[in-house]
Each structure stands twice: as C-alpha cells, then as structure tokens.
C-alpha positions as CSV (number, residue, x, y, z in Angstrom):
1,X,210.6,-23.0,-160.8
2,X,209.2,-23.4,-164.3
3,X,209.6,-27.1,-164.0
4,X,207.7,-27.0,-160.7
5,X,204.9,-25.0,-162.3
6,X,204.7,-27.4,-165.2
7,X,204.5,-30.4,-162.9
8,X,201.5,-28.8,-161.1
9,X,199.6,-27.9,-164.3
10,X,197.6,-31.1,-164.2
11,X,196.8,-30.7,-160.5
12,X,195.4,-27.1,-160.8
13,X,192.1,-28.3,-162.3
14,X,191.7,-31.0,-159.7
15,X,192.5,-28.5,-156.9
16,X,190.0,-25.8,-158.0
17,X,187.5,-27.5,-160.3
18,X,184.7,-27.8,-157.8
19,X,185.2,-24.5,-155.9
20,X,183.9,-21.2,-157.0
21,X,186.4,-18.6,-157.9
22,X,187.4,-16.8,-154.7
23,X,189.7,-13.8,-154.5
24,X,193.3,-14.1,-153.3
25,X,195.6,-11.1,-152.5
26,X,199.3,-11.7,-153.2
27,X,201.8,-9.4,-151.5
28,X,205.5,-9.6,-152.3
29,X,208.1,-6.9,-153.0
30,X,209.5,-8.9,-155.9
31,X,207.5,-8.6,-159.1
32,X,208.9,-11.9,-160.4
33,X,207.6,-13.8,-157.4
34,X,204.1,-12.2,-157.9
35,X,204.2,-13.3,-161.6
36,X,205.0,-16.9,-160.7
37,X,202.4,-17.0,-158.1
38,X,199.8,-15.5,-160.4
39,X,200.6,-18.1,-163.1
40,X,200.1,-20.9,-160.5
41,X,196.8,-19.6,-158.9
42,X,194.9,-17.7,-161.6
43,X,192.9,-20.7,-162.8
44,X,191.3,-21.1,-159.4
45,X,191.2,-17.6,-158.1
46,X,190.6,-14.0,-159.0
47,X,194.1,-12.8,-158.3
48,X,195.0,-9.3,-157.0
49,X,198.7,-8.4,-156.6
50,X,200.8,-5.6,-155.1
51,X,204.5,-5.2,-154.2
52,X,203.8,-2.9,-151.3
53,X,202.1,-3.9,-148.0
54,X,200.8,-0.4,-147.5
55,X,199.0,-0.5,-150.8
56,X,197.6,-3.9,-149.8
57,X,196.2,-2.4,-146.6
58,X,194.6,0.5,-148.6
59,X,193.0,-2.1,-151.0
60,X,191.5,-3.9,-148.0
61,X,190.3,-0.7,-146.4
62,X,188.7,0.2,-149.7
63,X,186.5,-2.8,-149.8
64,X,188.6,-5.7,-151.3
65,X,187.3,-8.9,-149.7
66,X,189.7,-11.8,-150.4
67,X,189.3,-15.3,-149.1
68,X,193.1,-15.8,-148.8
69,X,196.0,-13.4,-148.3
70,X,199.4,-14.8,-149.3
71,X,202.3,-12.5,-148.2
72,X,206.0,-12.6,-148.3
73,X,207.7,-12.2,-144.9
74,X,210.8,-10.2,-145.7
75,X,209.6,-6.9,-147.2
76,X,211.1,-3.4,-146.8
77,X,209.2,-1.1,-144.4
78,X,206.7,-3.7,-143.1
79,X,207.3,-7.4,-142.5
80,X,204.8,-10.0,-143.6
81,X,203.6,-11.0,-140.1
82,X,203.1,-7.3,-139.1
83,X,201.2,-6.6,-142.3
84,X,198.9,-9.6,-141.8
85,X,198.3,-8.6,-138.2
86,X,197.2,-5.1,-139.4
87,X,195.1,-6.6,-142.2
88,X,192.9,-8.3,-139.5
89,X,191.3,-4.9,-139.0
90,X,189.8,-5.0,-142.5
91,X,189.6,-8.6,-143.5
92,X,188.7,-12.1,-142.2
93,X,190.7,-13.8,-144.9
94,X,192.9,-16.8,-144.2
95,X,196.5,-15.6,-143.9
96,X,199.4,-17.5,-145.4
97,X,203.1,-16.6,-145.2
98,X,205.9,-17.1,-147.7
99,X,209.3,-17.1,-146.0
100,X,212.9,-17.8,-146.7
101,X,213.7,-18.2,-143.0
102,X,215.8,-21.2,-142.2
103,X,215.3,-21.0,-138.4
104,X,212.1,-22.7,-137.3
105,X,212.0,-20.4,-134.2
106,X,211.9,-17.3,-136.3
107,X,209.1,-18.8,-138.5
108,X,207.0,-19.7,-135.4
109,X,207.4,-16.2,-134.0
110,X,206.2,-14.7,-137.3
111,X,203.2,-17.1,-137.4
112,X,202.2,-16.2,-133.9
113,X,202.4,-12.4,-134.3
114,X,200.4,-12.5,-137.5
115,X,197.9,-15.1,-136.5
116,X,198.8,-16.9,-139.7
117,X,197.1,-20.2,-140.7
118,X,200.1,-21.6,-142.5
119,X,203.3,-20.9,-144.3
120,X,205.4,-22.2,-147.3
121,X,209.1,-21.9,-147.7
122,X,210.8,-20.4,-150.7
123,X,211.3,-21.9,-153.1
124,X,207.9,-23.6,-152.9
125,X,206.7,-26.9,-154.1
126,X,203.8,-26.0,-156.5
127,X,201.5,-28.9,-155.6
128,X,201.9,-28.4,-151.9
129,X,201.3,-24.6,-152.2
130,X,198.2,-25.2,-154.3
131,X,196.9,-27.6,-151.7
132,X,197.6,-25.2,-148.9
133,X,195.9,-22.3,-150.7
134,X,192.8,-24.4,-151.6
135,X,192.5,-25.6,-148.0
136,X,192.7,-22.0,-146.8
137,X,190.0,-21.0,-149.2
138,X,187.8,-23.9,-148.1
139,X,188.3,-23.0,-144.4
140,X,187.4,-19.4,-145.1
141,X,184.2,-20.4,-147.0
142,X,183.3,-22.9,-144.3
143,X,183.8,-20.2,-141.6
144,X,181.7,-17.7,-143.5
145,X,179.0,-20.3,-144.0
146,X,179.0,-21.1,-140.3
147,X,178.8,-17.4,-139.5
148,X,175.9,-17.0,-141.8
149,X,174.1,-20.0,-140.2
150,X,174.8,-18.5,-136.8
151,X,173.4,-15.1,-137.9
152,X,170.4,-16.8,-139.4
153,X,169.8,-18.8,-136.3
154,X,170.4,-15.8,-134.0
155,X,168.0,-13.7,-136.1
156,X,165.4,-16.5,-136.0
157,X,165.9,-17.0,-132.3
158,X,165.6,-13.3,-131.5
159,X,162.7,-12.5,-133.8
160,X,160.6,-15.6,-133.6
161,X,157.2,-14.7,-131.9
162,X,157.0,-18.1,-130.4
163,X,158.8,-18.7,-127.1
164,X,161.9,-20.9,-127.9
165,X,164.4,-22.3,-125.4
166,X,167.1,-24.9,-125.0
167,X,168.0,-26.5,-121.7
168,X,170.8,-28.8,-120.6
169,X,170.4,-32.0,-118.7
170,X,170.2,-30.1,-115.4
171,X,167.3,-28.0,-116.8
172,X,169.3,-24.8,-117.1
173,X,168.8,-22.5,-120.1
174,X,171.6,-22.7,-122.6
175,X,169.7,-20.8,-125.3
176,X,166.5,-18.8,-125.3
177,X,164.9,-16.0,-127.2
178,X,163.5,-12.6,-126.1
179,X,159.9,-13.8,-126.3
180,X,160.7,-16.6,-123.8
181,X,162.6,-14.3,-121.4
182,X,159.8,-11.7,-121.6
183,X,157.2,-14.4,-120.7
184,X,159.3,-15.1,-117.6
185,X,159.5,-11.4,-116.8
186,X,163.2,-11.3,-117.3
187,X,165.9,-10.7,-119.9
188,X,167.8,-13.2,-122.0
189,X,171.1,-12.4,-120.2
190,X,169.5,-12.9,-116.8
191,X,168.0,-16.3,-117.8
192,X,171.2,-17.9,-119.1
193,X,172.3,-20.7,-116.7
194,X,169.1,-20.5,-114.7
195,X,166.4,-23.0,-114.2
196,X,162.9,-22.0,-115.5
197,X,161.4,-23.2,-112.2
198,X,163.2,-20.3,-110.5
199,X,160.9,-17.8,-112.3
200,X,157.6,-19.6,-111.6
201,X,155.2,-20.0,-108.7
202,X,155.6,-23.3,-106.9
203,X,152.5,-25.0,-108.5
204,X,153.5,-24.0,-112.0
205,X,157.1,-25.1,-111.4
206,X,156.0,-28.5,-110.2
207,X,153.8,-29.0,-113.3
208,X,156.7,-27.9,-115.6
209,X,159.1,-30.3,-113.9
210,X,156.6,-33.2,-114.4
211,X,156.0,-32.3,-118.0
212,X,159.7,-32.1,-118.8
213,X,160.4,-35.5,-117.1
214,X,157.6,-37.0,-119.3
215,X,159.2,-35.5,-122.4
216,X,162.7,-36.9,-121.6
217,X,161.0,-40.3,-121.1
218,X,158.7,-40.2,-124.2
219,X,160.7,-38.1,-126.7
220,X,158.2,-35.5,-127.9
221,X,155.1,-34.1,-126.1
222,X,152.7,-31.4,-127.2
223,X,150.0,-29.9,-125.0
224,X,147.8,-26.8,-124.6
225,X,148.1,-25.3,-121.2
226,X,146.5,-22.4,-119.4
227,X,149.0,-19.8,-118.2
228,X,146.8,-17.6,-116.0
229,X,145.5,-14.2,-116.7
230,X,147.0,-11.8,-119.3
231,X,147.2,-8.0,-119.1
232,X,143.4,-7.8,-120.0
233,X,142.6,-10.0,-116.9
234,X,141.4,-12.9,-119.1
235,X,142.9,-16.4,-119.2
236,X,145.6,-17.1,-121.8
237,X,146.6,-20.4,-123.4
238,X,149.9,-21.7,-124.8
239,X,150.5,-24.6,-127.2
240,X,153.7,-26.1,-125.9
241,X,155.9,-28.6,-127.8
242,X,158.8,-30.2,-126.1
243,X,161.4,-32.3,-127.9
244,X,164.2,-34.3,-126.3
245,X,167.4,-34.0,-128.4
246,X,169.5,-36.5,-126.5
247,X,172.0,-36.2,-123.7
248,X,169.3,-34.6,-121.6
249,X,169.0,-31.5,-123.9
250,X,165.5,-30.3,-124.2
251,X,164.0,-27.8,-126.7
252,X,160.7,-26.1,-125.9
253,X,158.6,-24.1,-128.4
254,X,155.5,-22.3,-126.9
255,X,153.0,-20.6,-129.1
256,X,150.3,-18.2,-127.7
257,X,147.0,-19.6,-129.0
258,X,144.8,-17.4,-126.8
259,X,143.3,-15.5,-129.7
260,X,142.6,-18.7,-131.6
261,X,141.0,-20.3,-128.6
262,X,138.9,-17.2,-127.9
263,X,137.9,-17.0,-131.6
264,X,136.9,-20.6,-131.6
265,X,134.7,-20.1,-128.5
266,X,133.2,-16.9,-130.0
267,X,132.4,-18.7,-133.2
268,X,130.6,-21.4,-131.2
269,X,128.7,-18.7,-129.4
270,X,128.0,-17.0,-132.7
271,X,126.6,-20.3,-134.0
272,X,124.4,-20.5,-130.9
273,X,123.2,-16.9,-131.5
274,X,122.5,-17.7,-135.2
275,X,120.5,-20.8,-134.1
276,X,118.7,-18.6,-131.5
277,X,118.0,-16.0,-134.2
278,X,116.5,-18.7,-136.5
279,X,114.4,-20.0,-133.6
280,X,113.3,-16.4,-132.8
281,X,112.2,-16.0,-136.5
282,X,110.2,-19.2,-136.3
283,X,108.6,-18.2,-133.0
284,X,107.8,-14.8,-134.4
285,X,106.2,-16.3,-137.5
286,X,103.9,-18.5,-135.4
287,X,103.1,-15.6,-133.1
288,X,102.3,-13.4,-136.1
289,X,99.8,-16.0,-137.2
290,X,98.1,-15.9,-133.8
291,X,98.2,-12.1,-133.8
292,X,96.7,-12.0,-137.3
293,X,93.8,-14.2,-136.1
294,X,93.4,-12.2,-132.9
295,X,93.5,-8.7,-134.3
296,X,91.5,-9.7,-137.4
297,X,88.8,-11.3,-135.3
298,X,88.7,-8.4,-132.9
299,X,88.3,-6.0,-135.8
300,X,85.5,-7.9,-137.4
301,X,83.8,-8.5,-134.1
302,X,84.1,-4.8,-133.3
303,X,81.9,-3.9,-136.3
304,X,79.2,-6.1,-134.9
305,X,79.1,-4.5,-131.4
306,X,79.2,-0.8,-132.2
307,X,76.1,-0.2,-130.1
308,X,77.7,-1.7,-126.9
309,X,80.2,0.8,-125.5
310,X,81.3,-1.4,-122.6
311,X,82.1,-4.3,-125.0
312,X,83.8,-1.9,-127.4
313,X,86.1,-0.7,-124.6
314,X,87.1,-4.3,-123.7
315,X,87.8,-5.0,-127.4
316,X,89.9,-1.9,-127.7
317,X,92.0,-3.0,-124.7
318,X,92.4,-6.5,-126.2
319,X,93.4,-4.9,-129.5
320,X,96.0,-2.6,-127.8
321,X,97.5,-5.7,-126.0
322,X,97.7,-7.5,-129.3
323,X,99.4,-4.5,-131.0
324,X,102.1,-4.6,-128.3
325,X,102.6,-8.2,-129.1
326,X,103.0,-7.2,-132.7
327,X,105.7,-4.8,-131.8
328,X,107.5,-7.5,-129.9
329,X,107.4,-9.9,-132.8
330,X,108.9,-7.1,-135.1
331,X,111.8,-6.9,-132.7
332,X,112.2,-10.6,-132.7
333,X,112.2,-10.6,-136.5
334,X,114.8,-7.7,-136.6
335,X,117.0,-9.9,-134.4
336,X,116.7,-12.9,-136.6
337,X,116.9,-11.4,-140.1
338,X,120.0,-11.0,-142.2
339,X,118.4,-9.1,-145.1
340,X,119.4,-5.7,-146.4
341,X,118.5,-2.6,-144.5
342,X,115.1,-1.0,-145.0
343,X,115.8,2.7,-144.2
344,X,113.1,5.2,-143.8
345,X,112.7,8.6,-142.2
346,X,112.8,8.1,-138.4
347,X,112.3,10.5,-135.5
348,X,115.0,9.4,-133.1
349,X,113.4,10.9,-130.0
350,X,110.2,9.1,-130.7
351,X,112.0,5.8,-131.4
352,X,114.0,6.0,-128.1
353,X,110.8,6.8,-126.1
354,X,109.1,3.9,-127.7
355,X,111.9,1.6,-126.5
356,X,111.1,2.4,-122.8
357,X,109.5,-0.9,-122.0
358,X,112.0,-3.0,-124.0
359,X,115.0,-1.3,-122.2
360,X,113.4,-1.5,-118.8
361,X,112.8,-5.3,-119.1
362,X,116.1,-6.1,-120.8
363,X,118.3,-4.0,-118.6
364,X,116.5,-4.7,-115.3
365,X,116.0,-1.0,-114.6
366,X,113.5,-0.7,-111.7
367,X,112.6,2.3,-109.4
368,X,115.2,2.4,-106.6
369,X,117.4,-0.2,-108.3
370,X,121.1,0.0,-108.7
371,X,120.9,0.7,-112.4
372,X,119.5,4.0,-113.6
373,X,118.5,4.8,-117.2
374,X,118.3,8.5,-118.0
375,X,117.3,10.3,-121.2
376,X,118.6,13.6,-122.4
377,X,116.6,14.2,-125.6
378,X,117.1,17.6,-127.1
379,X,114.1,19.2,-128.8
380,X,116.1,20.0,-132.0
381,X,116.9,16.5,-133.4
382,X,114.9,16.1,-136.6
383,X,114.8,12.8,-138.4
384,X,117.4,10.5,-140.1
385,X,117.1,7.9,-142.7
386,X,117.8,4.5,-141.1
387,X,116.3,1.1,-140.6
388,X,114.3,1.7,-137.4
389,X,114.4,-2.0,-136.3
390,X,118.1,-2.2,-136.7
391,X,118.7,1.1,-134.9
392,X,116.6,-0.2,-132.0
393,X,118.8,-3.3,-132.0
394,X,122.0,-1.2,-132.1
395,X,120.9,1.0,-129.2
396,X,119.8,-2.1,-127.2
397,X,123.3,-3.6,-127.8
398,X,125.0,-0.5,-126.6
399,X,122.8,-0.3,-123.5
400,X,123.5,-4.0,-122.7
401,X,127.3,-3.3,-123.1
402,X,126.9,-0.3,-120.8
403,X,125.0,-2.4,-118.2
404,X,127.7,-5.1,-118.3
405,X,130.4,-2.6,-117.7
406,X,128.7,-1.6,-114.4
407,X,128.3,-4.8,-112.4
408,X,128.0,-2.7,-109.2
409,X,125.4,-0.4,-110.7
410,X,125.5,3.0,-112.3
411,X,123.8,5.2,-114.8
412,X,123.2,4.8,-118.5
413,X,122.3,8.0,-120.4
414,X,120.7,8.1,-123.8
415,X,121.1,11.6,-125.3
416,X,120.2,13.1,-128.7
417,X,121.1,16.3,-130.5
418,X,121.5,17.7,-134.0
419,X,125.1,18.7,-134.6
420,X,127.2,20.3,-137.3
421,X,130.3,18.1,-137.9
422,X,133.4,19.7,-139.5
423,X,135.8,18.1,-141.9
424,X,138.0,15.4,-140.3
425,X,136.2,15.9,-137.0
426,X,134.7,12.4,-137.0
427,X,136.7,9.6,-138.7
428,X,135.3,8.6,-142.1
429,X,132.6,11.2,-141.9
430,X,132.2,14.1,-144.3
431,X,131.3,17.6,-143.0
432,X,127.5,18.2,-142.6
433,X,124.5,18.1,-140.3
434,X,124.0,14.9,-138.3
435,X,121.7,13.5,-135.7
436,X,123.9,12.4,-132.8
437,X,122.8,9.6,-130.5
438,X,125.0,9.1,-127.4
439,X,125.0,6.1,-125.0
440,X,127.1,7.0,-121.9
441,X,127.8,4.8,-118.9
442,X,129.6,5.4,-115.6
443,X,131.2,2.0,-115.7
444,X,134.8,0.6,-115.6
445,X,135.9,2.1,-118.9
446,X,138.4,0.6,-121.3
447,X,142.2,0.6,-121.6
448,X,143.7,2.0,-124.7
449,X,144.6,-1.5,-125.9
450,X,141.0,-2.7,-125.6
451,X,139.6,0.6,-127.1
452,X,141.8,0.1,-130.2
453,X,140.1,-3.3,-130.9
454,X,136.5,-2.9,-129.8
455,X,135.2,-2.6,-133.4
456,X,136.9,-5.8,-134.5
457,X,134.3,-8.6,-135.2
458,X,134.3,-11.3,-132.4
459,X,136.5,-9.2,-130.1
460,X,135.1,-9.2,-126.6
461,X,136.3,-8.9,-123.0
462,X,133.3,-10.8,-121.7
463,X,133.4,-14.4,-120.7
464,X,132.4,-17.1,-123.2
465,X,128.6,-17.3,-123.3
466,X,128.2,-13.7,-122.2
467,X,129.1,-12.0,-125.4
468,X,129.7,-12.7,-129.1
469,X,132.0,-9.8,-129.8
470,X,129.6,-8.8,-132.6
471,X,127.6,-6.0,-130.8
472,X,129.8,-3.0,-131.5
473,X,130.9,-4.2,-135.0
474,X,127.2,-4.6,-135.9
475,X,126.5,-1.1,-134.6
476,X,129.4,0.2,-136.6
477,X,128.2,-1.6,-139.7
478,X,124.7,-0.1,-139.4
479,X,125.9,3.5,-139.1
480,X,128.3,3.1,-141.9
481,X,125.7,1.6,-144.2
482,X,123.4,4.4,-143.2
483,X,125.9,7.1,-144.2
484,X,127.0,7.9,-140.7
485,X,129.9,7.4,-138.3
486,X,130.8,6.4,-134.8
487,X,133.1,7.6,-132.1
488,X,134.0,5.9,-128.8
489,X,135.5,7.7,-125.8
490,X,136.7,5.7,-122.8
491,X,139.3,5.5,-120.1
492,X,139.8,3.1,-117.2
493,X,137.6,4.1,-114.3
494,X,135.9,6.9,-116.3
495,X,133.1,5.1,-118.1
496,X,132.4,5.0,-121.9
497,X,130.6,7.2,-124.3
498,X,129.6,5.8,-127.7
499,X,128.3,8.4,-130.2
500,X,126.4,7.5,-133.3
501,X,126.3,10.1,-136.1
502,X,123.4,9.7,-138.6
503,X,122.8,12.1,-141.5
504,X,120.0,14.5,-140.7
505,X,116.9,14.2,-142.9
506,X,114.2,16.7,-143.8
507,X,111.4,14.2,-143.3
508,X,108.9,14.1,-140.5
509,X,109.5,10.5,-139.4
510,X,107.1,7.7,-139.0
511,X,103.8,8.8,-137.5
512,X,102.1,7.0,-134.7
513,X,100.0,4.2,-135.9
514,X,96.4,5.5,-136.4
515,X,93.4,3.9,-134.9
516,X,92.0,1.0,-136.9
517,X,89.7,2.4,-139.4
518,X,87.0,0.7,-141.5
519,X,88.3,-0.1,-145.0
520,X,86.4,1.2,-148.0
521,X,84.2,-1.3,-149.9
522,X,85.7,-2.7,-153.1
523,X,84.7,-0.7,-156.1
524,X,84.9,-3.8,-158.3
525,X,84.3,-7.0,-156.2
526,X,86.3,-10.0,-157.4
527,X,86.6,-13.7,-156.9
528,X,89.5,-14.3,-154.5
529,X,91.3,-17.5,-153.6
530,X,92.7,-17.5,-150.0
531,X,95.4,-20.1,-149.4
532,X,96.7,-20.7,-145.8
533,X,97.4,-23.9,-143.8
534,X,96.4,-22.1,-140.6
535,X,92.6,-22.2,-140.5
536,X,92.2,-19.3,-138.1
537,X,94.4,-17.0,-140.2
538,X,92.6,-18.2,-143.4
539,X,89.2,-17.5,-141.9
540,X,90.2,-14.0,-140.8
541,X,91.7,-13.2,-144.2
542,X,88.6,-14.5,-145.9
543,X,86.4,-12.5,-143.5
544,X,88.3,-9.3,-144.3
545,X,87.8,-9.8,-148.0
546,X,84.2,-10.9,-147.7
547,X,83.5,-7.8,-145.6
548,X,85.0,-5.7,-148.4
549,X,82.5,-7.2,-150.8
550,X,84.7,-9.8,-152.5
551,X,83.6,-13.4,-153.2
552,X,86.0,-15.7,-151.4
553,X,87.0,-19.4,-151.8
554,X,89.5,-21.1,-149.5
555,X,92.2,-23.7,-149.9
556,X,94.3,-25.3,-147.0
557,X,97.4,-25.9,-149.1
558,X,99.2,-25.4,-152.4
559,X,97.9,-28.6,-154.1
560,X,94.3,-27.8,-153.3
561,X,94.8,-24.2,-154.5
562,X,96.1,-25.4,-157.9
563,X,93.1,-27.7,-158.4
564,X,90.8,-24.9,-157.6
565,X,92.5,-22.6,-160.1
566,X,92.2,-25.3,-162.8
567,X,88.5,-25.7,-162.2
568,X,87.5,-22.1,-161.5
569,X,88.4,-19.6,-164.3
570,X,86.6,-16.8,-162.4
571,X,89.4,-16.4,-159.8
572,X,91.2,-13.2,-160.5
573,X,93.3,-12.9,-157.3
574,X,95.1,-15.4,-155.1
575,X,96.2,-14.4,-151.5
576,X,98.6,-17.1,-150.2
577,X,100.6,-17.6,-147.1
578,X,104.3,-17.9,-147.7
579,X,105.2,-20.7,-145.1
580,X,103.1,-23.8,-145.9
581,X,104.1,-27.5,-145.8
582,X,105.1,-29.3,-149.0
583,X,104.7,-26.3,-151.2
584,X,105.5,-22.8,-150.0
585,X,103.9,-19.6,-151.3
586,X,106.7,-18.7,-153.7
587,X,106.5,-22.2,-155.3
588,X,102.7,-22.0,-155.4
589,X,102.9,-18.5,-157.1
590,X,105.3,-19.9,-159.7
591,X,103.1,-22.8,-160.6
592,X,99.9,-20.7,-160.5
593,X,101.5,-18.2,-162.9
594,X,102.4,-21.1,-165.3
595,X,98.7,-22.2,-165.1
596,X,97.1,-18.8,-165.2
597,X,99.6,-16.2,-166.5
598,X,97.4,-13.2,-165.8
599,X,96.6,-14.1,-162.2
600,X,97.1,-11.4,-159.6
601,X,99.0,-12.8,-156.6
602,X,99.6,-11.4,-153.0
603,X,101.8,-13.3,-150.5
604,X,101.4,-12.8,-146.8
605,X,104.0,-13.9,-144.2
606,X,105.0,-13.7,-140.6
607,X,108.7,-14.1,-141.5
608,X,111.3,-11.4,-142.1
609,X,113.1,-13.2,-144.9
610,X,111.4,-14.9,-147.8
611,X,114.3,-16.1,-149.9
612,X,113.9,-15.8,-153.6
613,X,110.5,-14.7,-154.9
614,X,109.5,-13.1,-158.2
615,X,110.1,-9.3,-158.0
616,X,106.6,-8.5,-159.2
617,X,104.8,-10.4,-156.5
618,X,104.0,-8.1,-153.5
619,X,104.4,-9.2,-149.9
620,X,102.2,-8.2,-146.9
621,X,103.6,-8.7,-143.4
622,X,101.5,-10.3,-140.7
623,X,99.8,-9.2,-138.6
624,X,97.9,-6.9,-141.0
625,X,94.9,-4.8,-140.7
626,X,91.9,-4.9,-143.0
627,X,92.7,-1.5,-144.4
628,X,96.2,-2.6,-145.3
629,X,94.9,-5.8,-147.0
630,X,92.2,-3.7,-148.8
631,X,94.9,-1.3,-150.2
632,X,97.0,-4.1,-151.5
633,X,94.1,-5.9,-153.1
634,X,92.8,-2.7,-154.7
635,X,96.2,-2.0,-156.2
636,X,96.5,-5.5,-157.6
637,X,93.0,-5.5,-159.1
638,X,93.4,-2.0,-160.6
C-alpha cells in the first residue's frame, strides 16, 4: 500500500491543482484504512473521517456539506450502501463505495441500493482512486453550478416584470413567466403545452400568428403594438421583441410601455400648453398696450367733458368695458407666467363671485343647461394670504376637471367655510384655523387606483389633447406654497370633492377698485423722458404726466432716448416701456444709468415676466391709471 501511495504522489498535484478544496467524508470501521485514505486525499480535499456510519449521519444532519462521501461497504451495524442511501436525506454529495466483494452481482446490488456513482475494490490502485474521487467532485460542482443557474433563471423568469415566454416549433409554450400568464388571464401551469392563440380573440390571434411567422423567417423582430384597453379603460401598448433560436423555438419578451407612451404624449401636450402660454403672454402684452391707450385717453378726455353728463355716461360705460378687458388680460398673464407667487390678503368669497363670468363662459353653464354651477359661500370665511390670480387659475382647473367628469351633465358646487383643523386631520397640515374652499361634482368619481395617483405630475385619465395631467398637481403646489393643504374624496359613481385648506388671515382682503380719481398735481414739476415704441401708449403716458404739471419729451426707441439723455441734462426721470425692439427697457435702463448715474427710472410693461432687471428699478403694470403713475413718479422724484 505504501508503494501505491508513493507512486501516486506525483499525480496528486495534477489531479487537484486546478480545483478548489472541497470536503470529502471518509467512513470506514478500520482506522488504518481511514489513515491511508487521508494521506492520499488530504492535499486536494478537506478531509473528515469517522469509523461509525451513525456518527457520519449525525455529522451530515448537523450541517456538514461534503462534495464526496467515500464509504466502506462491510461495516458492523450498517452496511455502506444502506448508510449512503440514508445519507441522501441530508446531502447531495457524490457517493463512492469501497468494497472487498469479489462477486460482481453483490457489488451491483449494493450500488443500486445506495444510488452510488462508483466503487473501488480493496486494495485500491491509488491513481485510479484519485481520478475517481476527482471526477466525483467535479460532477458534484457541475451539478451544483447547474442547479444555481436553474435557480437564477427560475428566479429571473418568475420575477421579471416583462412578459417572457418560450415556444416550440408548434407554437406551444415550453416556458413562460407569471407576468405572461397573467396577461393571458391564466396561470403558468395552465399555459404549459398550450398555444397562445387559444387565449386570444380571433383577430389578435391572427395578428400574432403572422408576426411569429415573420420572426421565424427574418430572425429577430421588434414592434410596439396596442393591446386594447387596460383596467382604467385607456389603451395600453407593449414593446414586443421576438427572437428565433433555431429548430422553430421562439422566445418573446413583451414590455409594457403604456406609461412611457402616455408620458411622451403628455409632454408633447405640455409643450403645446407652454407655447400657448407664451402666445397668451404676447397677446396680453399687446392688449395691455391697447387698454393703456384706451383707458388713458378716456380718462384725459373725461376731464374735458365734465359739463356734459350724457357724454360722461358714455365714457364711463366705455371705461367699464375696458376695465373688464384689463381683468381678462390679467387672467391671461397669470396663465402664461412662471414667476414666483405674489401672495396678498384675499377675501375668497369676493374672489369666487368675481369669477362668475369667467366660469360661465369657460364651463358653458347656461340657464336650463345640463351643467349647473352652485355656490355655497358661508358668511364666516375671512381672508387668506394667497396669490389671487393663481387661486383663480386653480379653481378654474378644478371646475374644468369637474365638468369633464360629468359628460352627461350634473352639478358643480363651490363652497367656502372657515374651519378649525386638528392635528393629523389633514395630511401635511398643522393644526389651526383655515379657510376651506371645496369644489364638488356629481360626476363619475375615481377608483382607488386612480385616486392614489391624481396628484402625480402628468398623470391624467383624459385623452391626449384634452388634458396635460398638470391641473391637480399645480393646485397642490399652490396650496402647499401658500402654507395650506389639500384633500380629495371620491368613489366610482359618487362624484368627487376637492377641498383646499388655506391659512386664515386677519386682513380685510383686496377692496373693490375705486372709481378713477383725479391725481394731485406734482408738487415739484420735473422734466421727464417718455420712451415707448407704441405711439398711442407713449402719447397717453406723456398726456398723463403733462396733465400733472411735468414737462415731457418723447422718444420712440432706446437709441433715441440715449441721444436725448446725452444732450439734455435737465431730464431727471425716464419712464420707459420694457418690450421694445432692438433694445428693451432693462437694457436701456442699464445704459442710461451708466450715462447718468443719478437718473430716476420707471419701467412700464404689459408682460407678467420681465427677466432680470436691476432690483432698484420699479415696474408699473399696464394698463395703469393716472393716479397710479402719479404715485410712482412722486415716489421716485422725492
């Protein structure tokens, strides 16, 4: 035996050099045999030995995980094949048997009973035994690797969100995951061996068969296909990739791209809305120029016809109509602007009543119509600090959503009240007194799934082109920036109630606009340069200032204004329009300050957003009254 071990010494490194050290369990009732086997195998294995099969079973039950078990056959109490058969309950190790049997029949029986991978006769040939044990270890490692791969593939198949399936040449499922089975309205087990066409309507089945024939002919095909309506009633899309693997086997991966398609469409719609907002801002600017000329001319003309009551009445009517146009442009500008909120004390009841015409025209509410707009305005709501233009826009959005939820008609109710909110009563809202504004409809309501997502930007259940998905998220952003909160109550068939909670304020709210009053004459008349490319606006502004007692010179653009400033040192104030060609008001102000550092400057504009201007330059919004212009000029001139 020693000679045999010596002869194998040079082979042990070759047999085990590349393999990692696996564990081998040696079981033999003769200690000398165990010693010899240990000497032979310890360079390539972590060796564990025992002379008793019962102890070996206890070791396996206790967590020993050998790659190979090598056991003697003839042992007292428990034969090797019986021990190896019982060891299967604890271990997946490769089982080898050492036997001194001479009869082949007896050896075969022992191998079959113990499900043994191989055997060696005593006395063994060292090189052959080393090769047998190394092969057993390699088989064990390969089997474990395959099992790991299968587990990984099974886990991937079962947990992949995409729909994955494999079909044979006859189109029958040979593998598929739960996502694919669920898409077919079935289980994985029920789909095995079935054709996908059996789960589809005839038209879809025909399209599928044609697509799969094209894939088998061309190799790989990808397409985006519409799959009909989802649970929300809206169309859904799948990106389907089909790959022919040969021998007629086809693998299909389908990924739901509905949200991506909807988001893409909503982004396109949002771009349109942004373009519309920009256009609205431009229209409002031009309209504000017209209103400035109209209102200013009416005011100046009114001073000249004080003794003619009939003409005064006509001019008051014209002025009121122009003022309504001014309110319209303010709403257009609030729609187009993206600047920070301008909160002030607002009486919510007065604001809602002031929206009557806007809501009637926008919602299409008419006497006897199918859509009814009601107001339930409590007497107790005081005021709240909020941007009134943005609050109007928020309420308009909510009313439009309510209208769209009632295609067959219904009732929209605007309600106000002052409420005391307790801690944790409204999400994200501290306890305190709030003004609550509710918009309630009698429409279709929302499912819990839709309700959970309505505040997400770009989420909408409307068709593309009929909604951006920004309405509710913008409303939520407004109330949060104003220190308030929002709740939504809805259920299918029971309508929707959106409640805005805004902090109660001690102010009195914006008063109604007073009648136009005559501005006081300037205490210290000055020489004023008026710069505007619109001659009608320029003449009105110059007329206002002249009427106040100032001496006025005019310039149609920035270049002409700079030349006048260079040649006229008496100019102490410049009133300039912001939007002018070639050189805008901000650029003109910067160059004028460089030329005349002490010059007082007032910018006037019909835009909501001015970009970057010097913080010490005041801005007056068009259309303005003479009294407003007089106050700004007096403040600048000291």
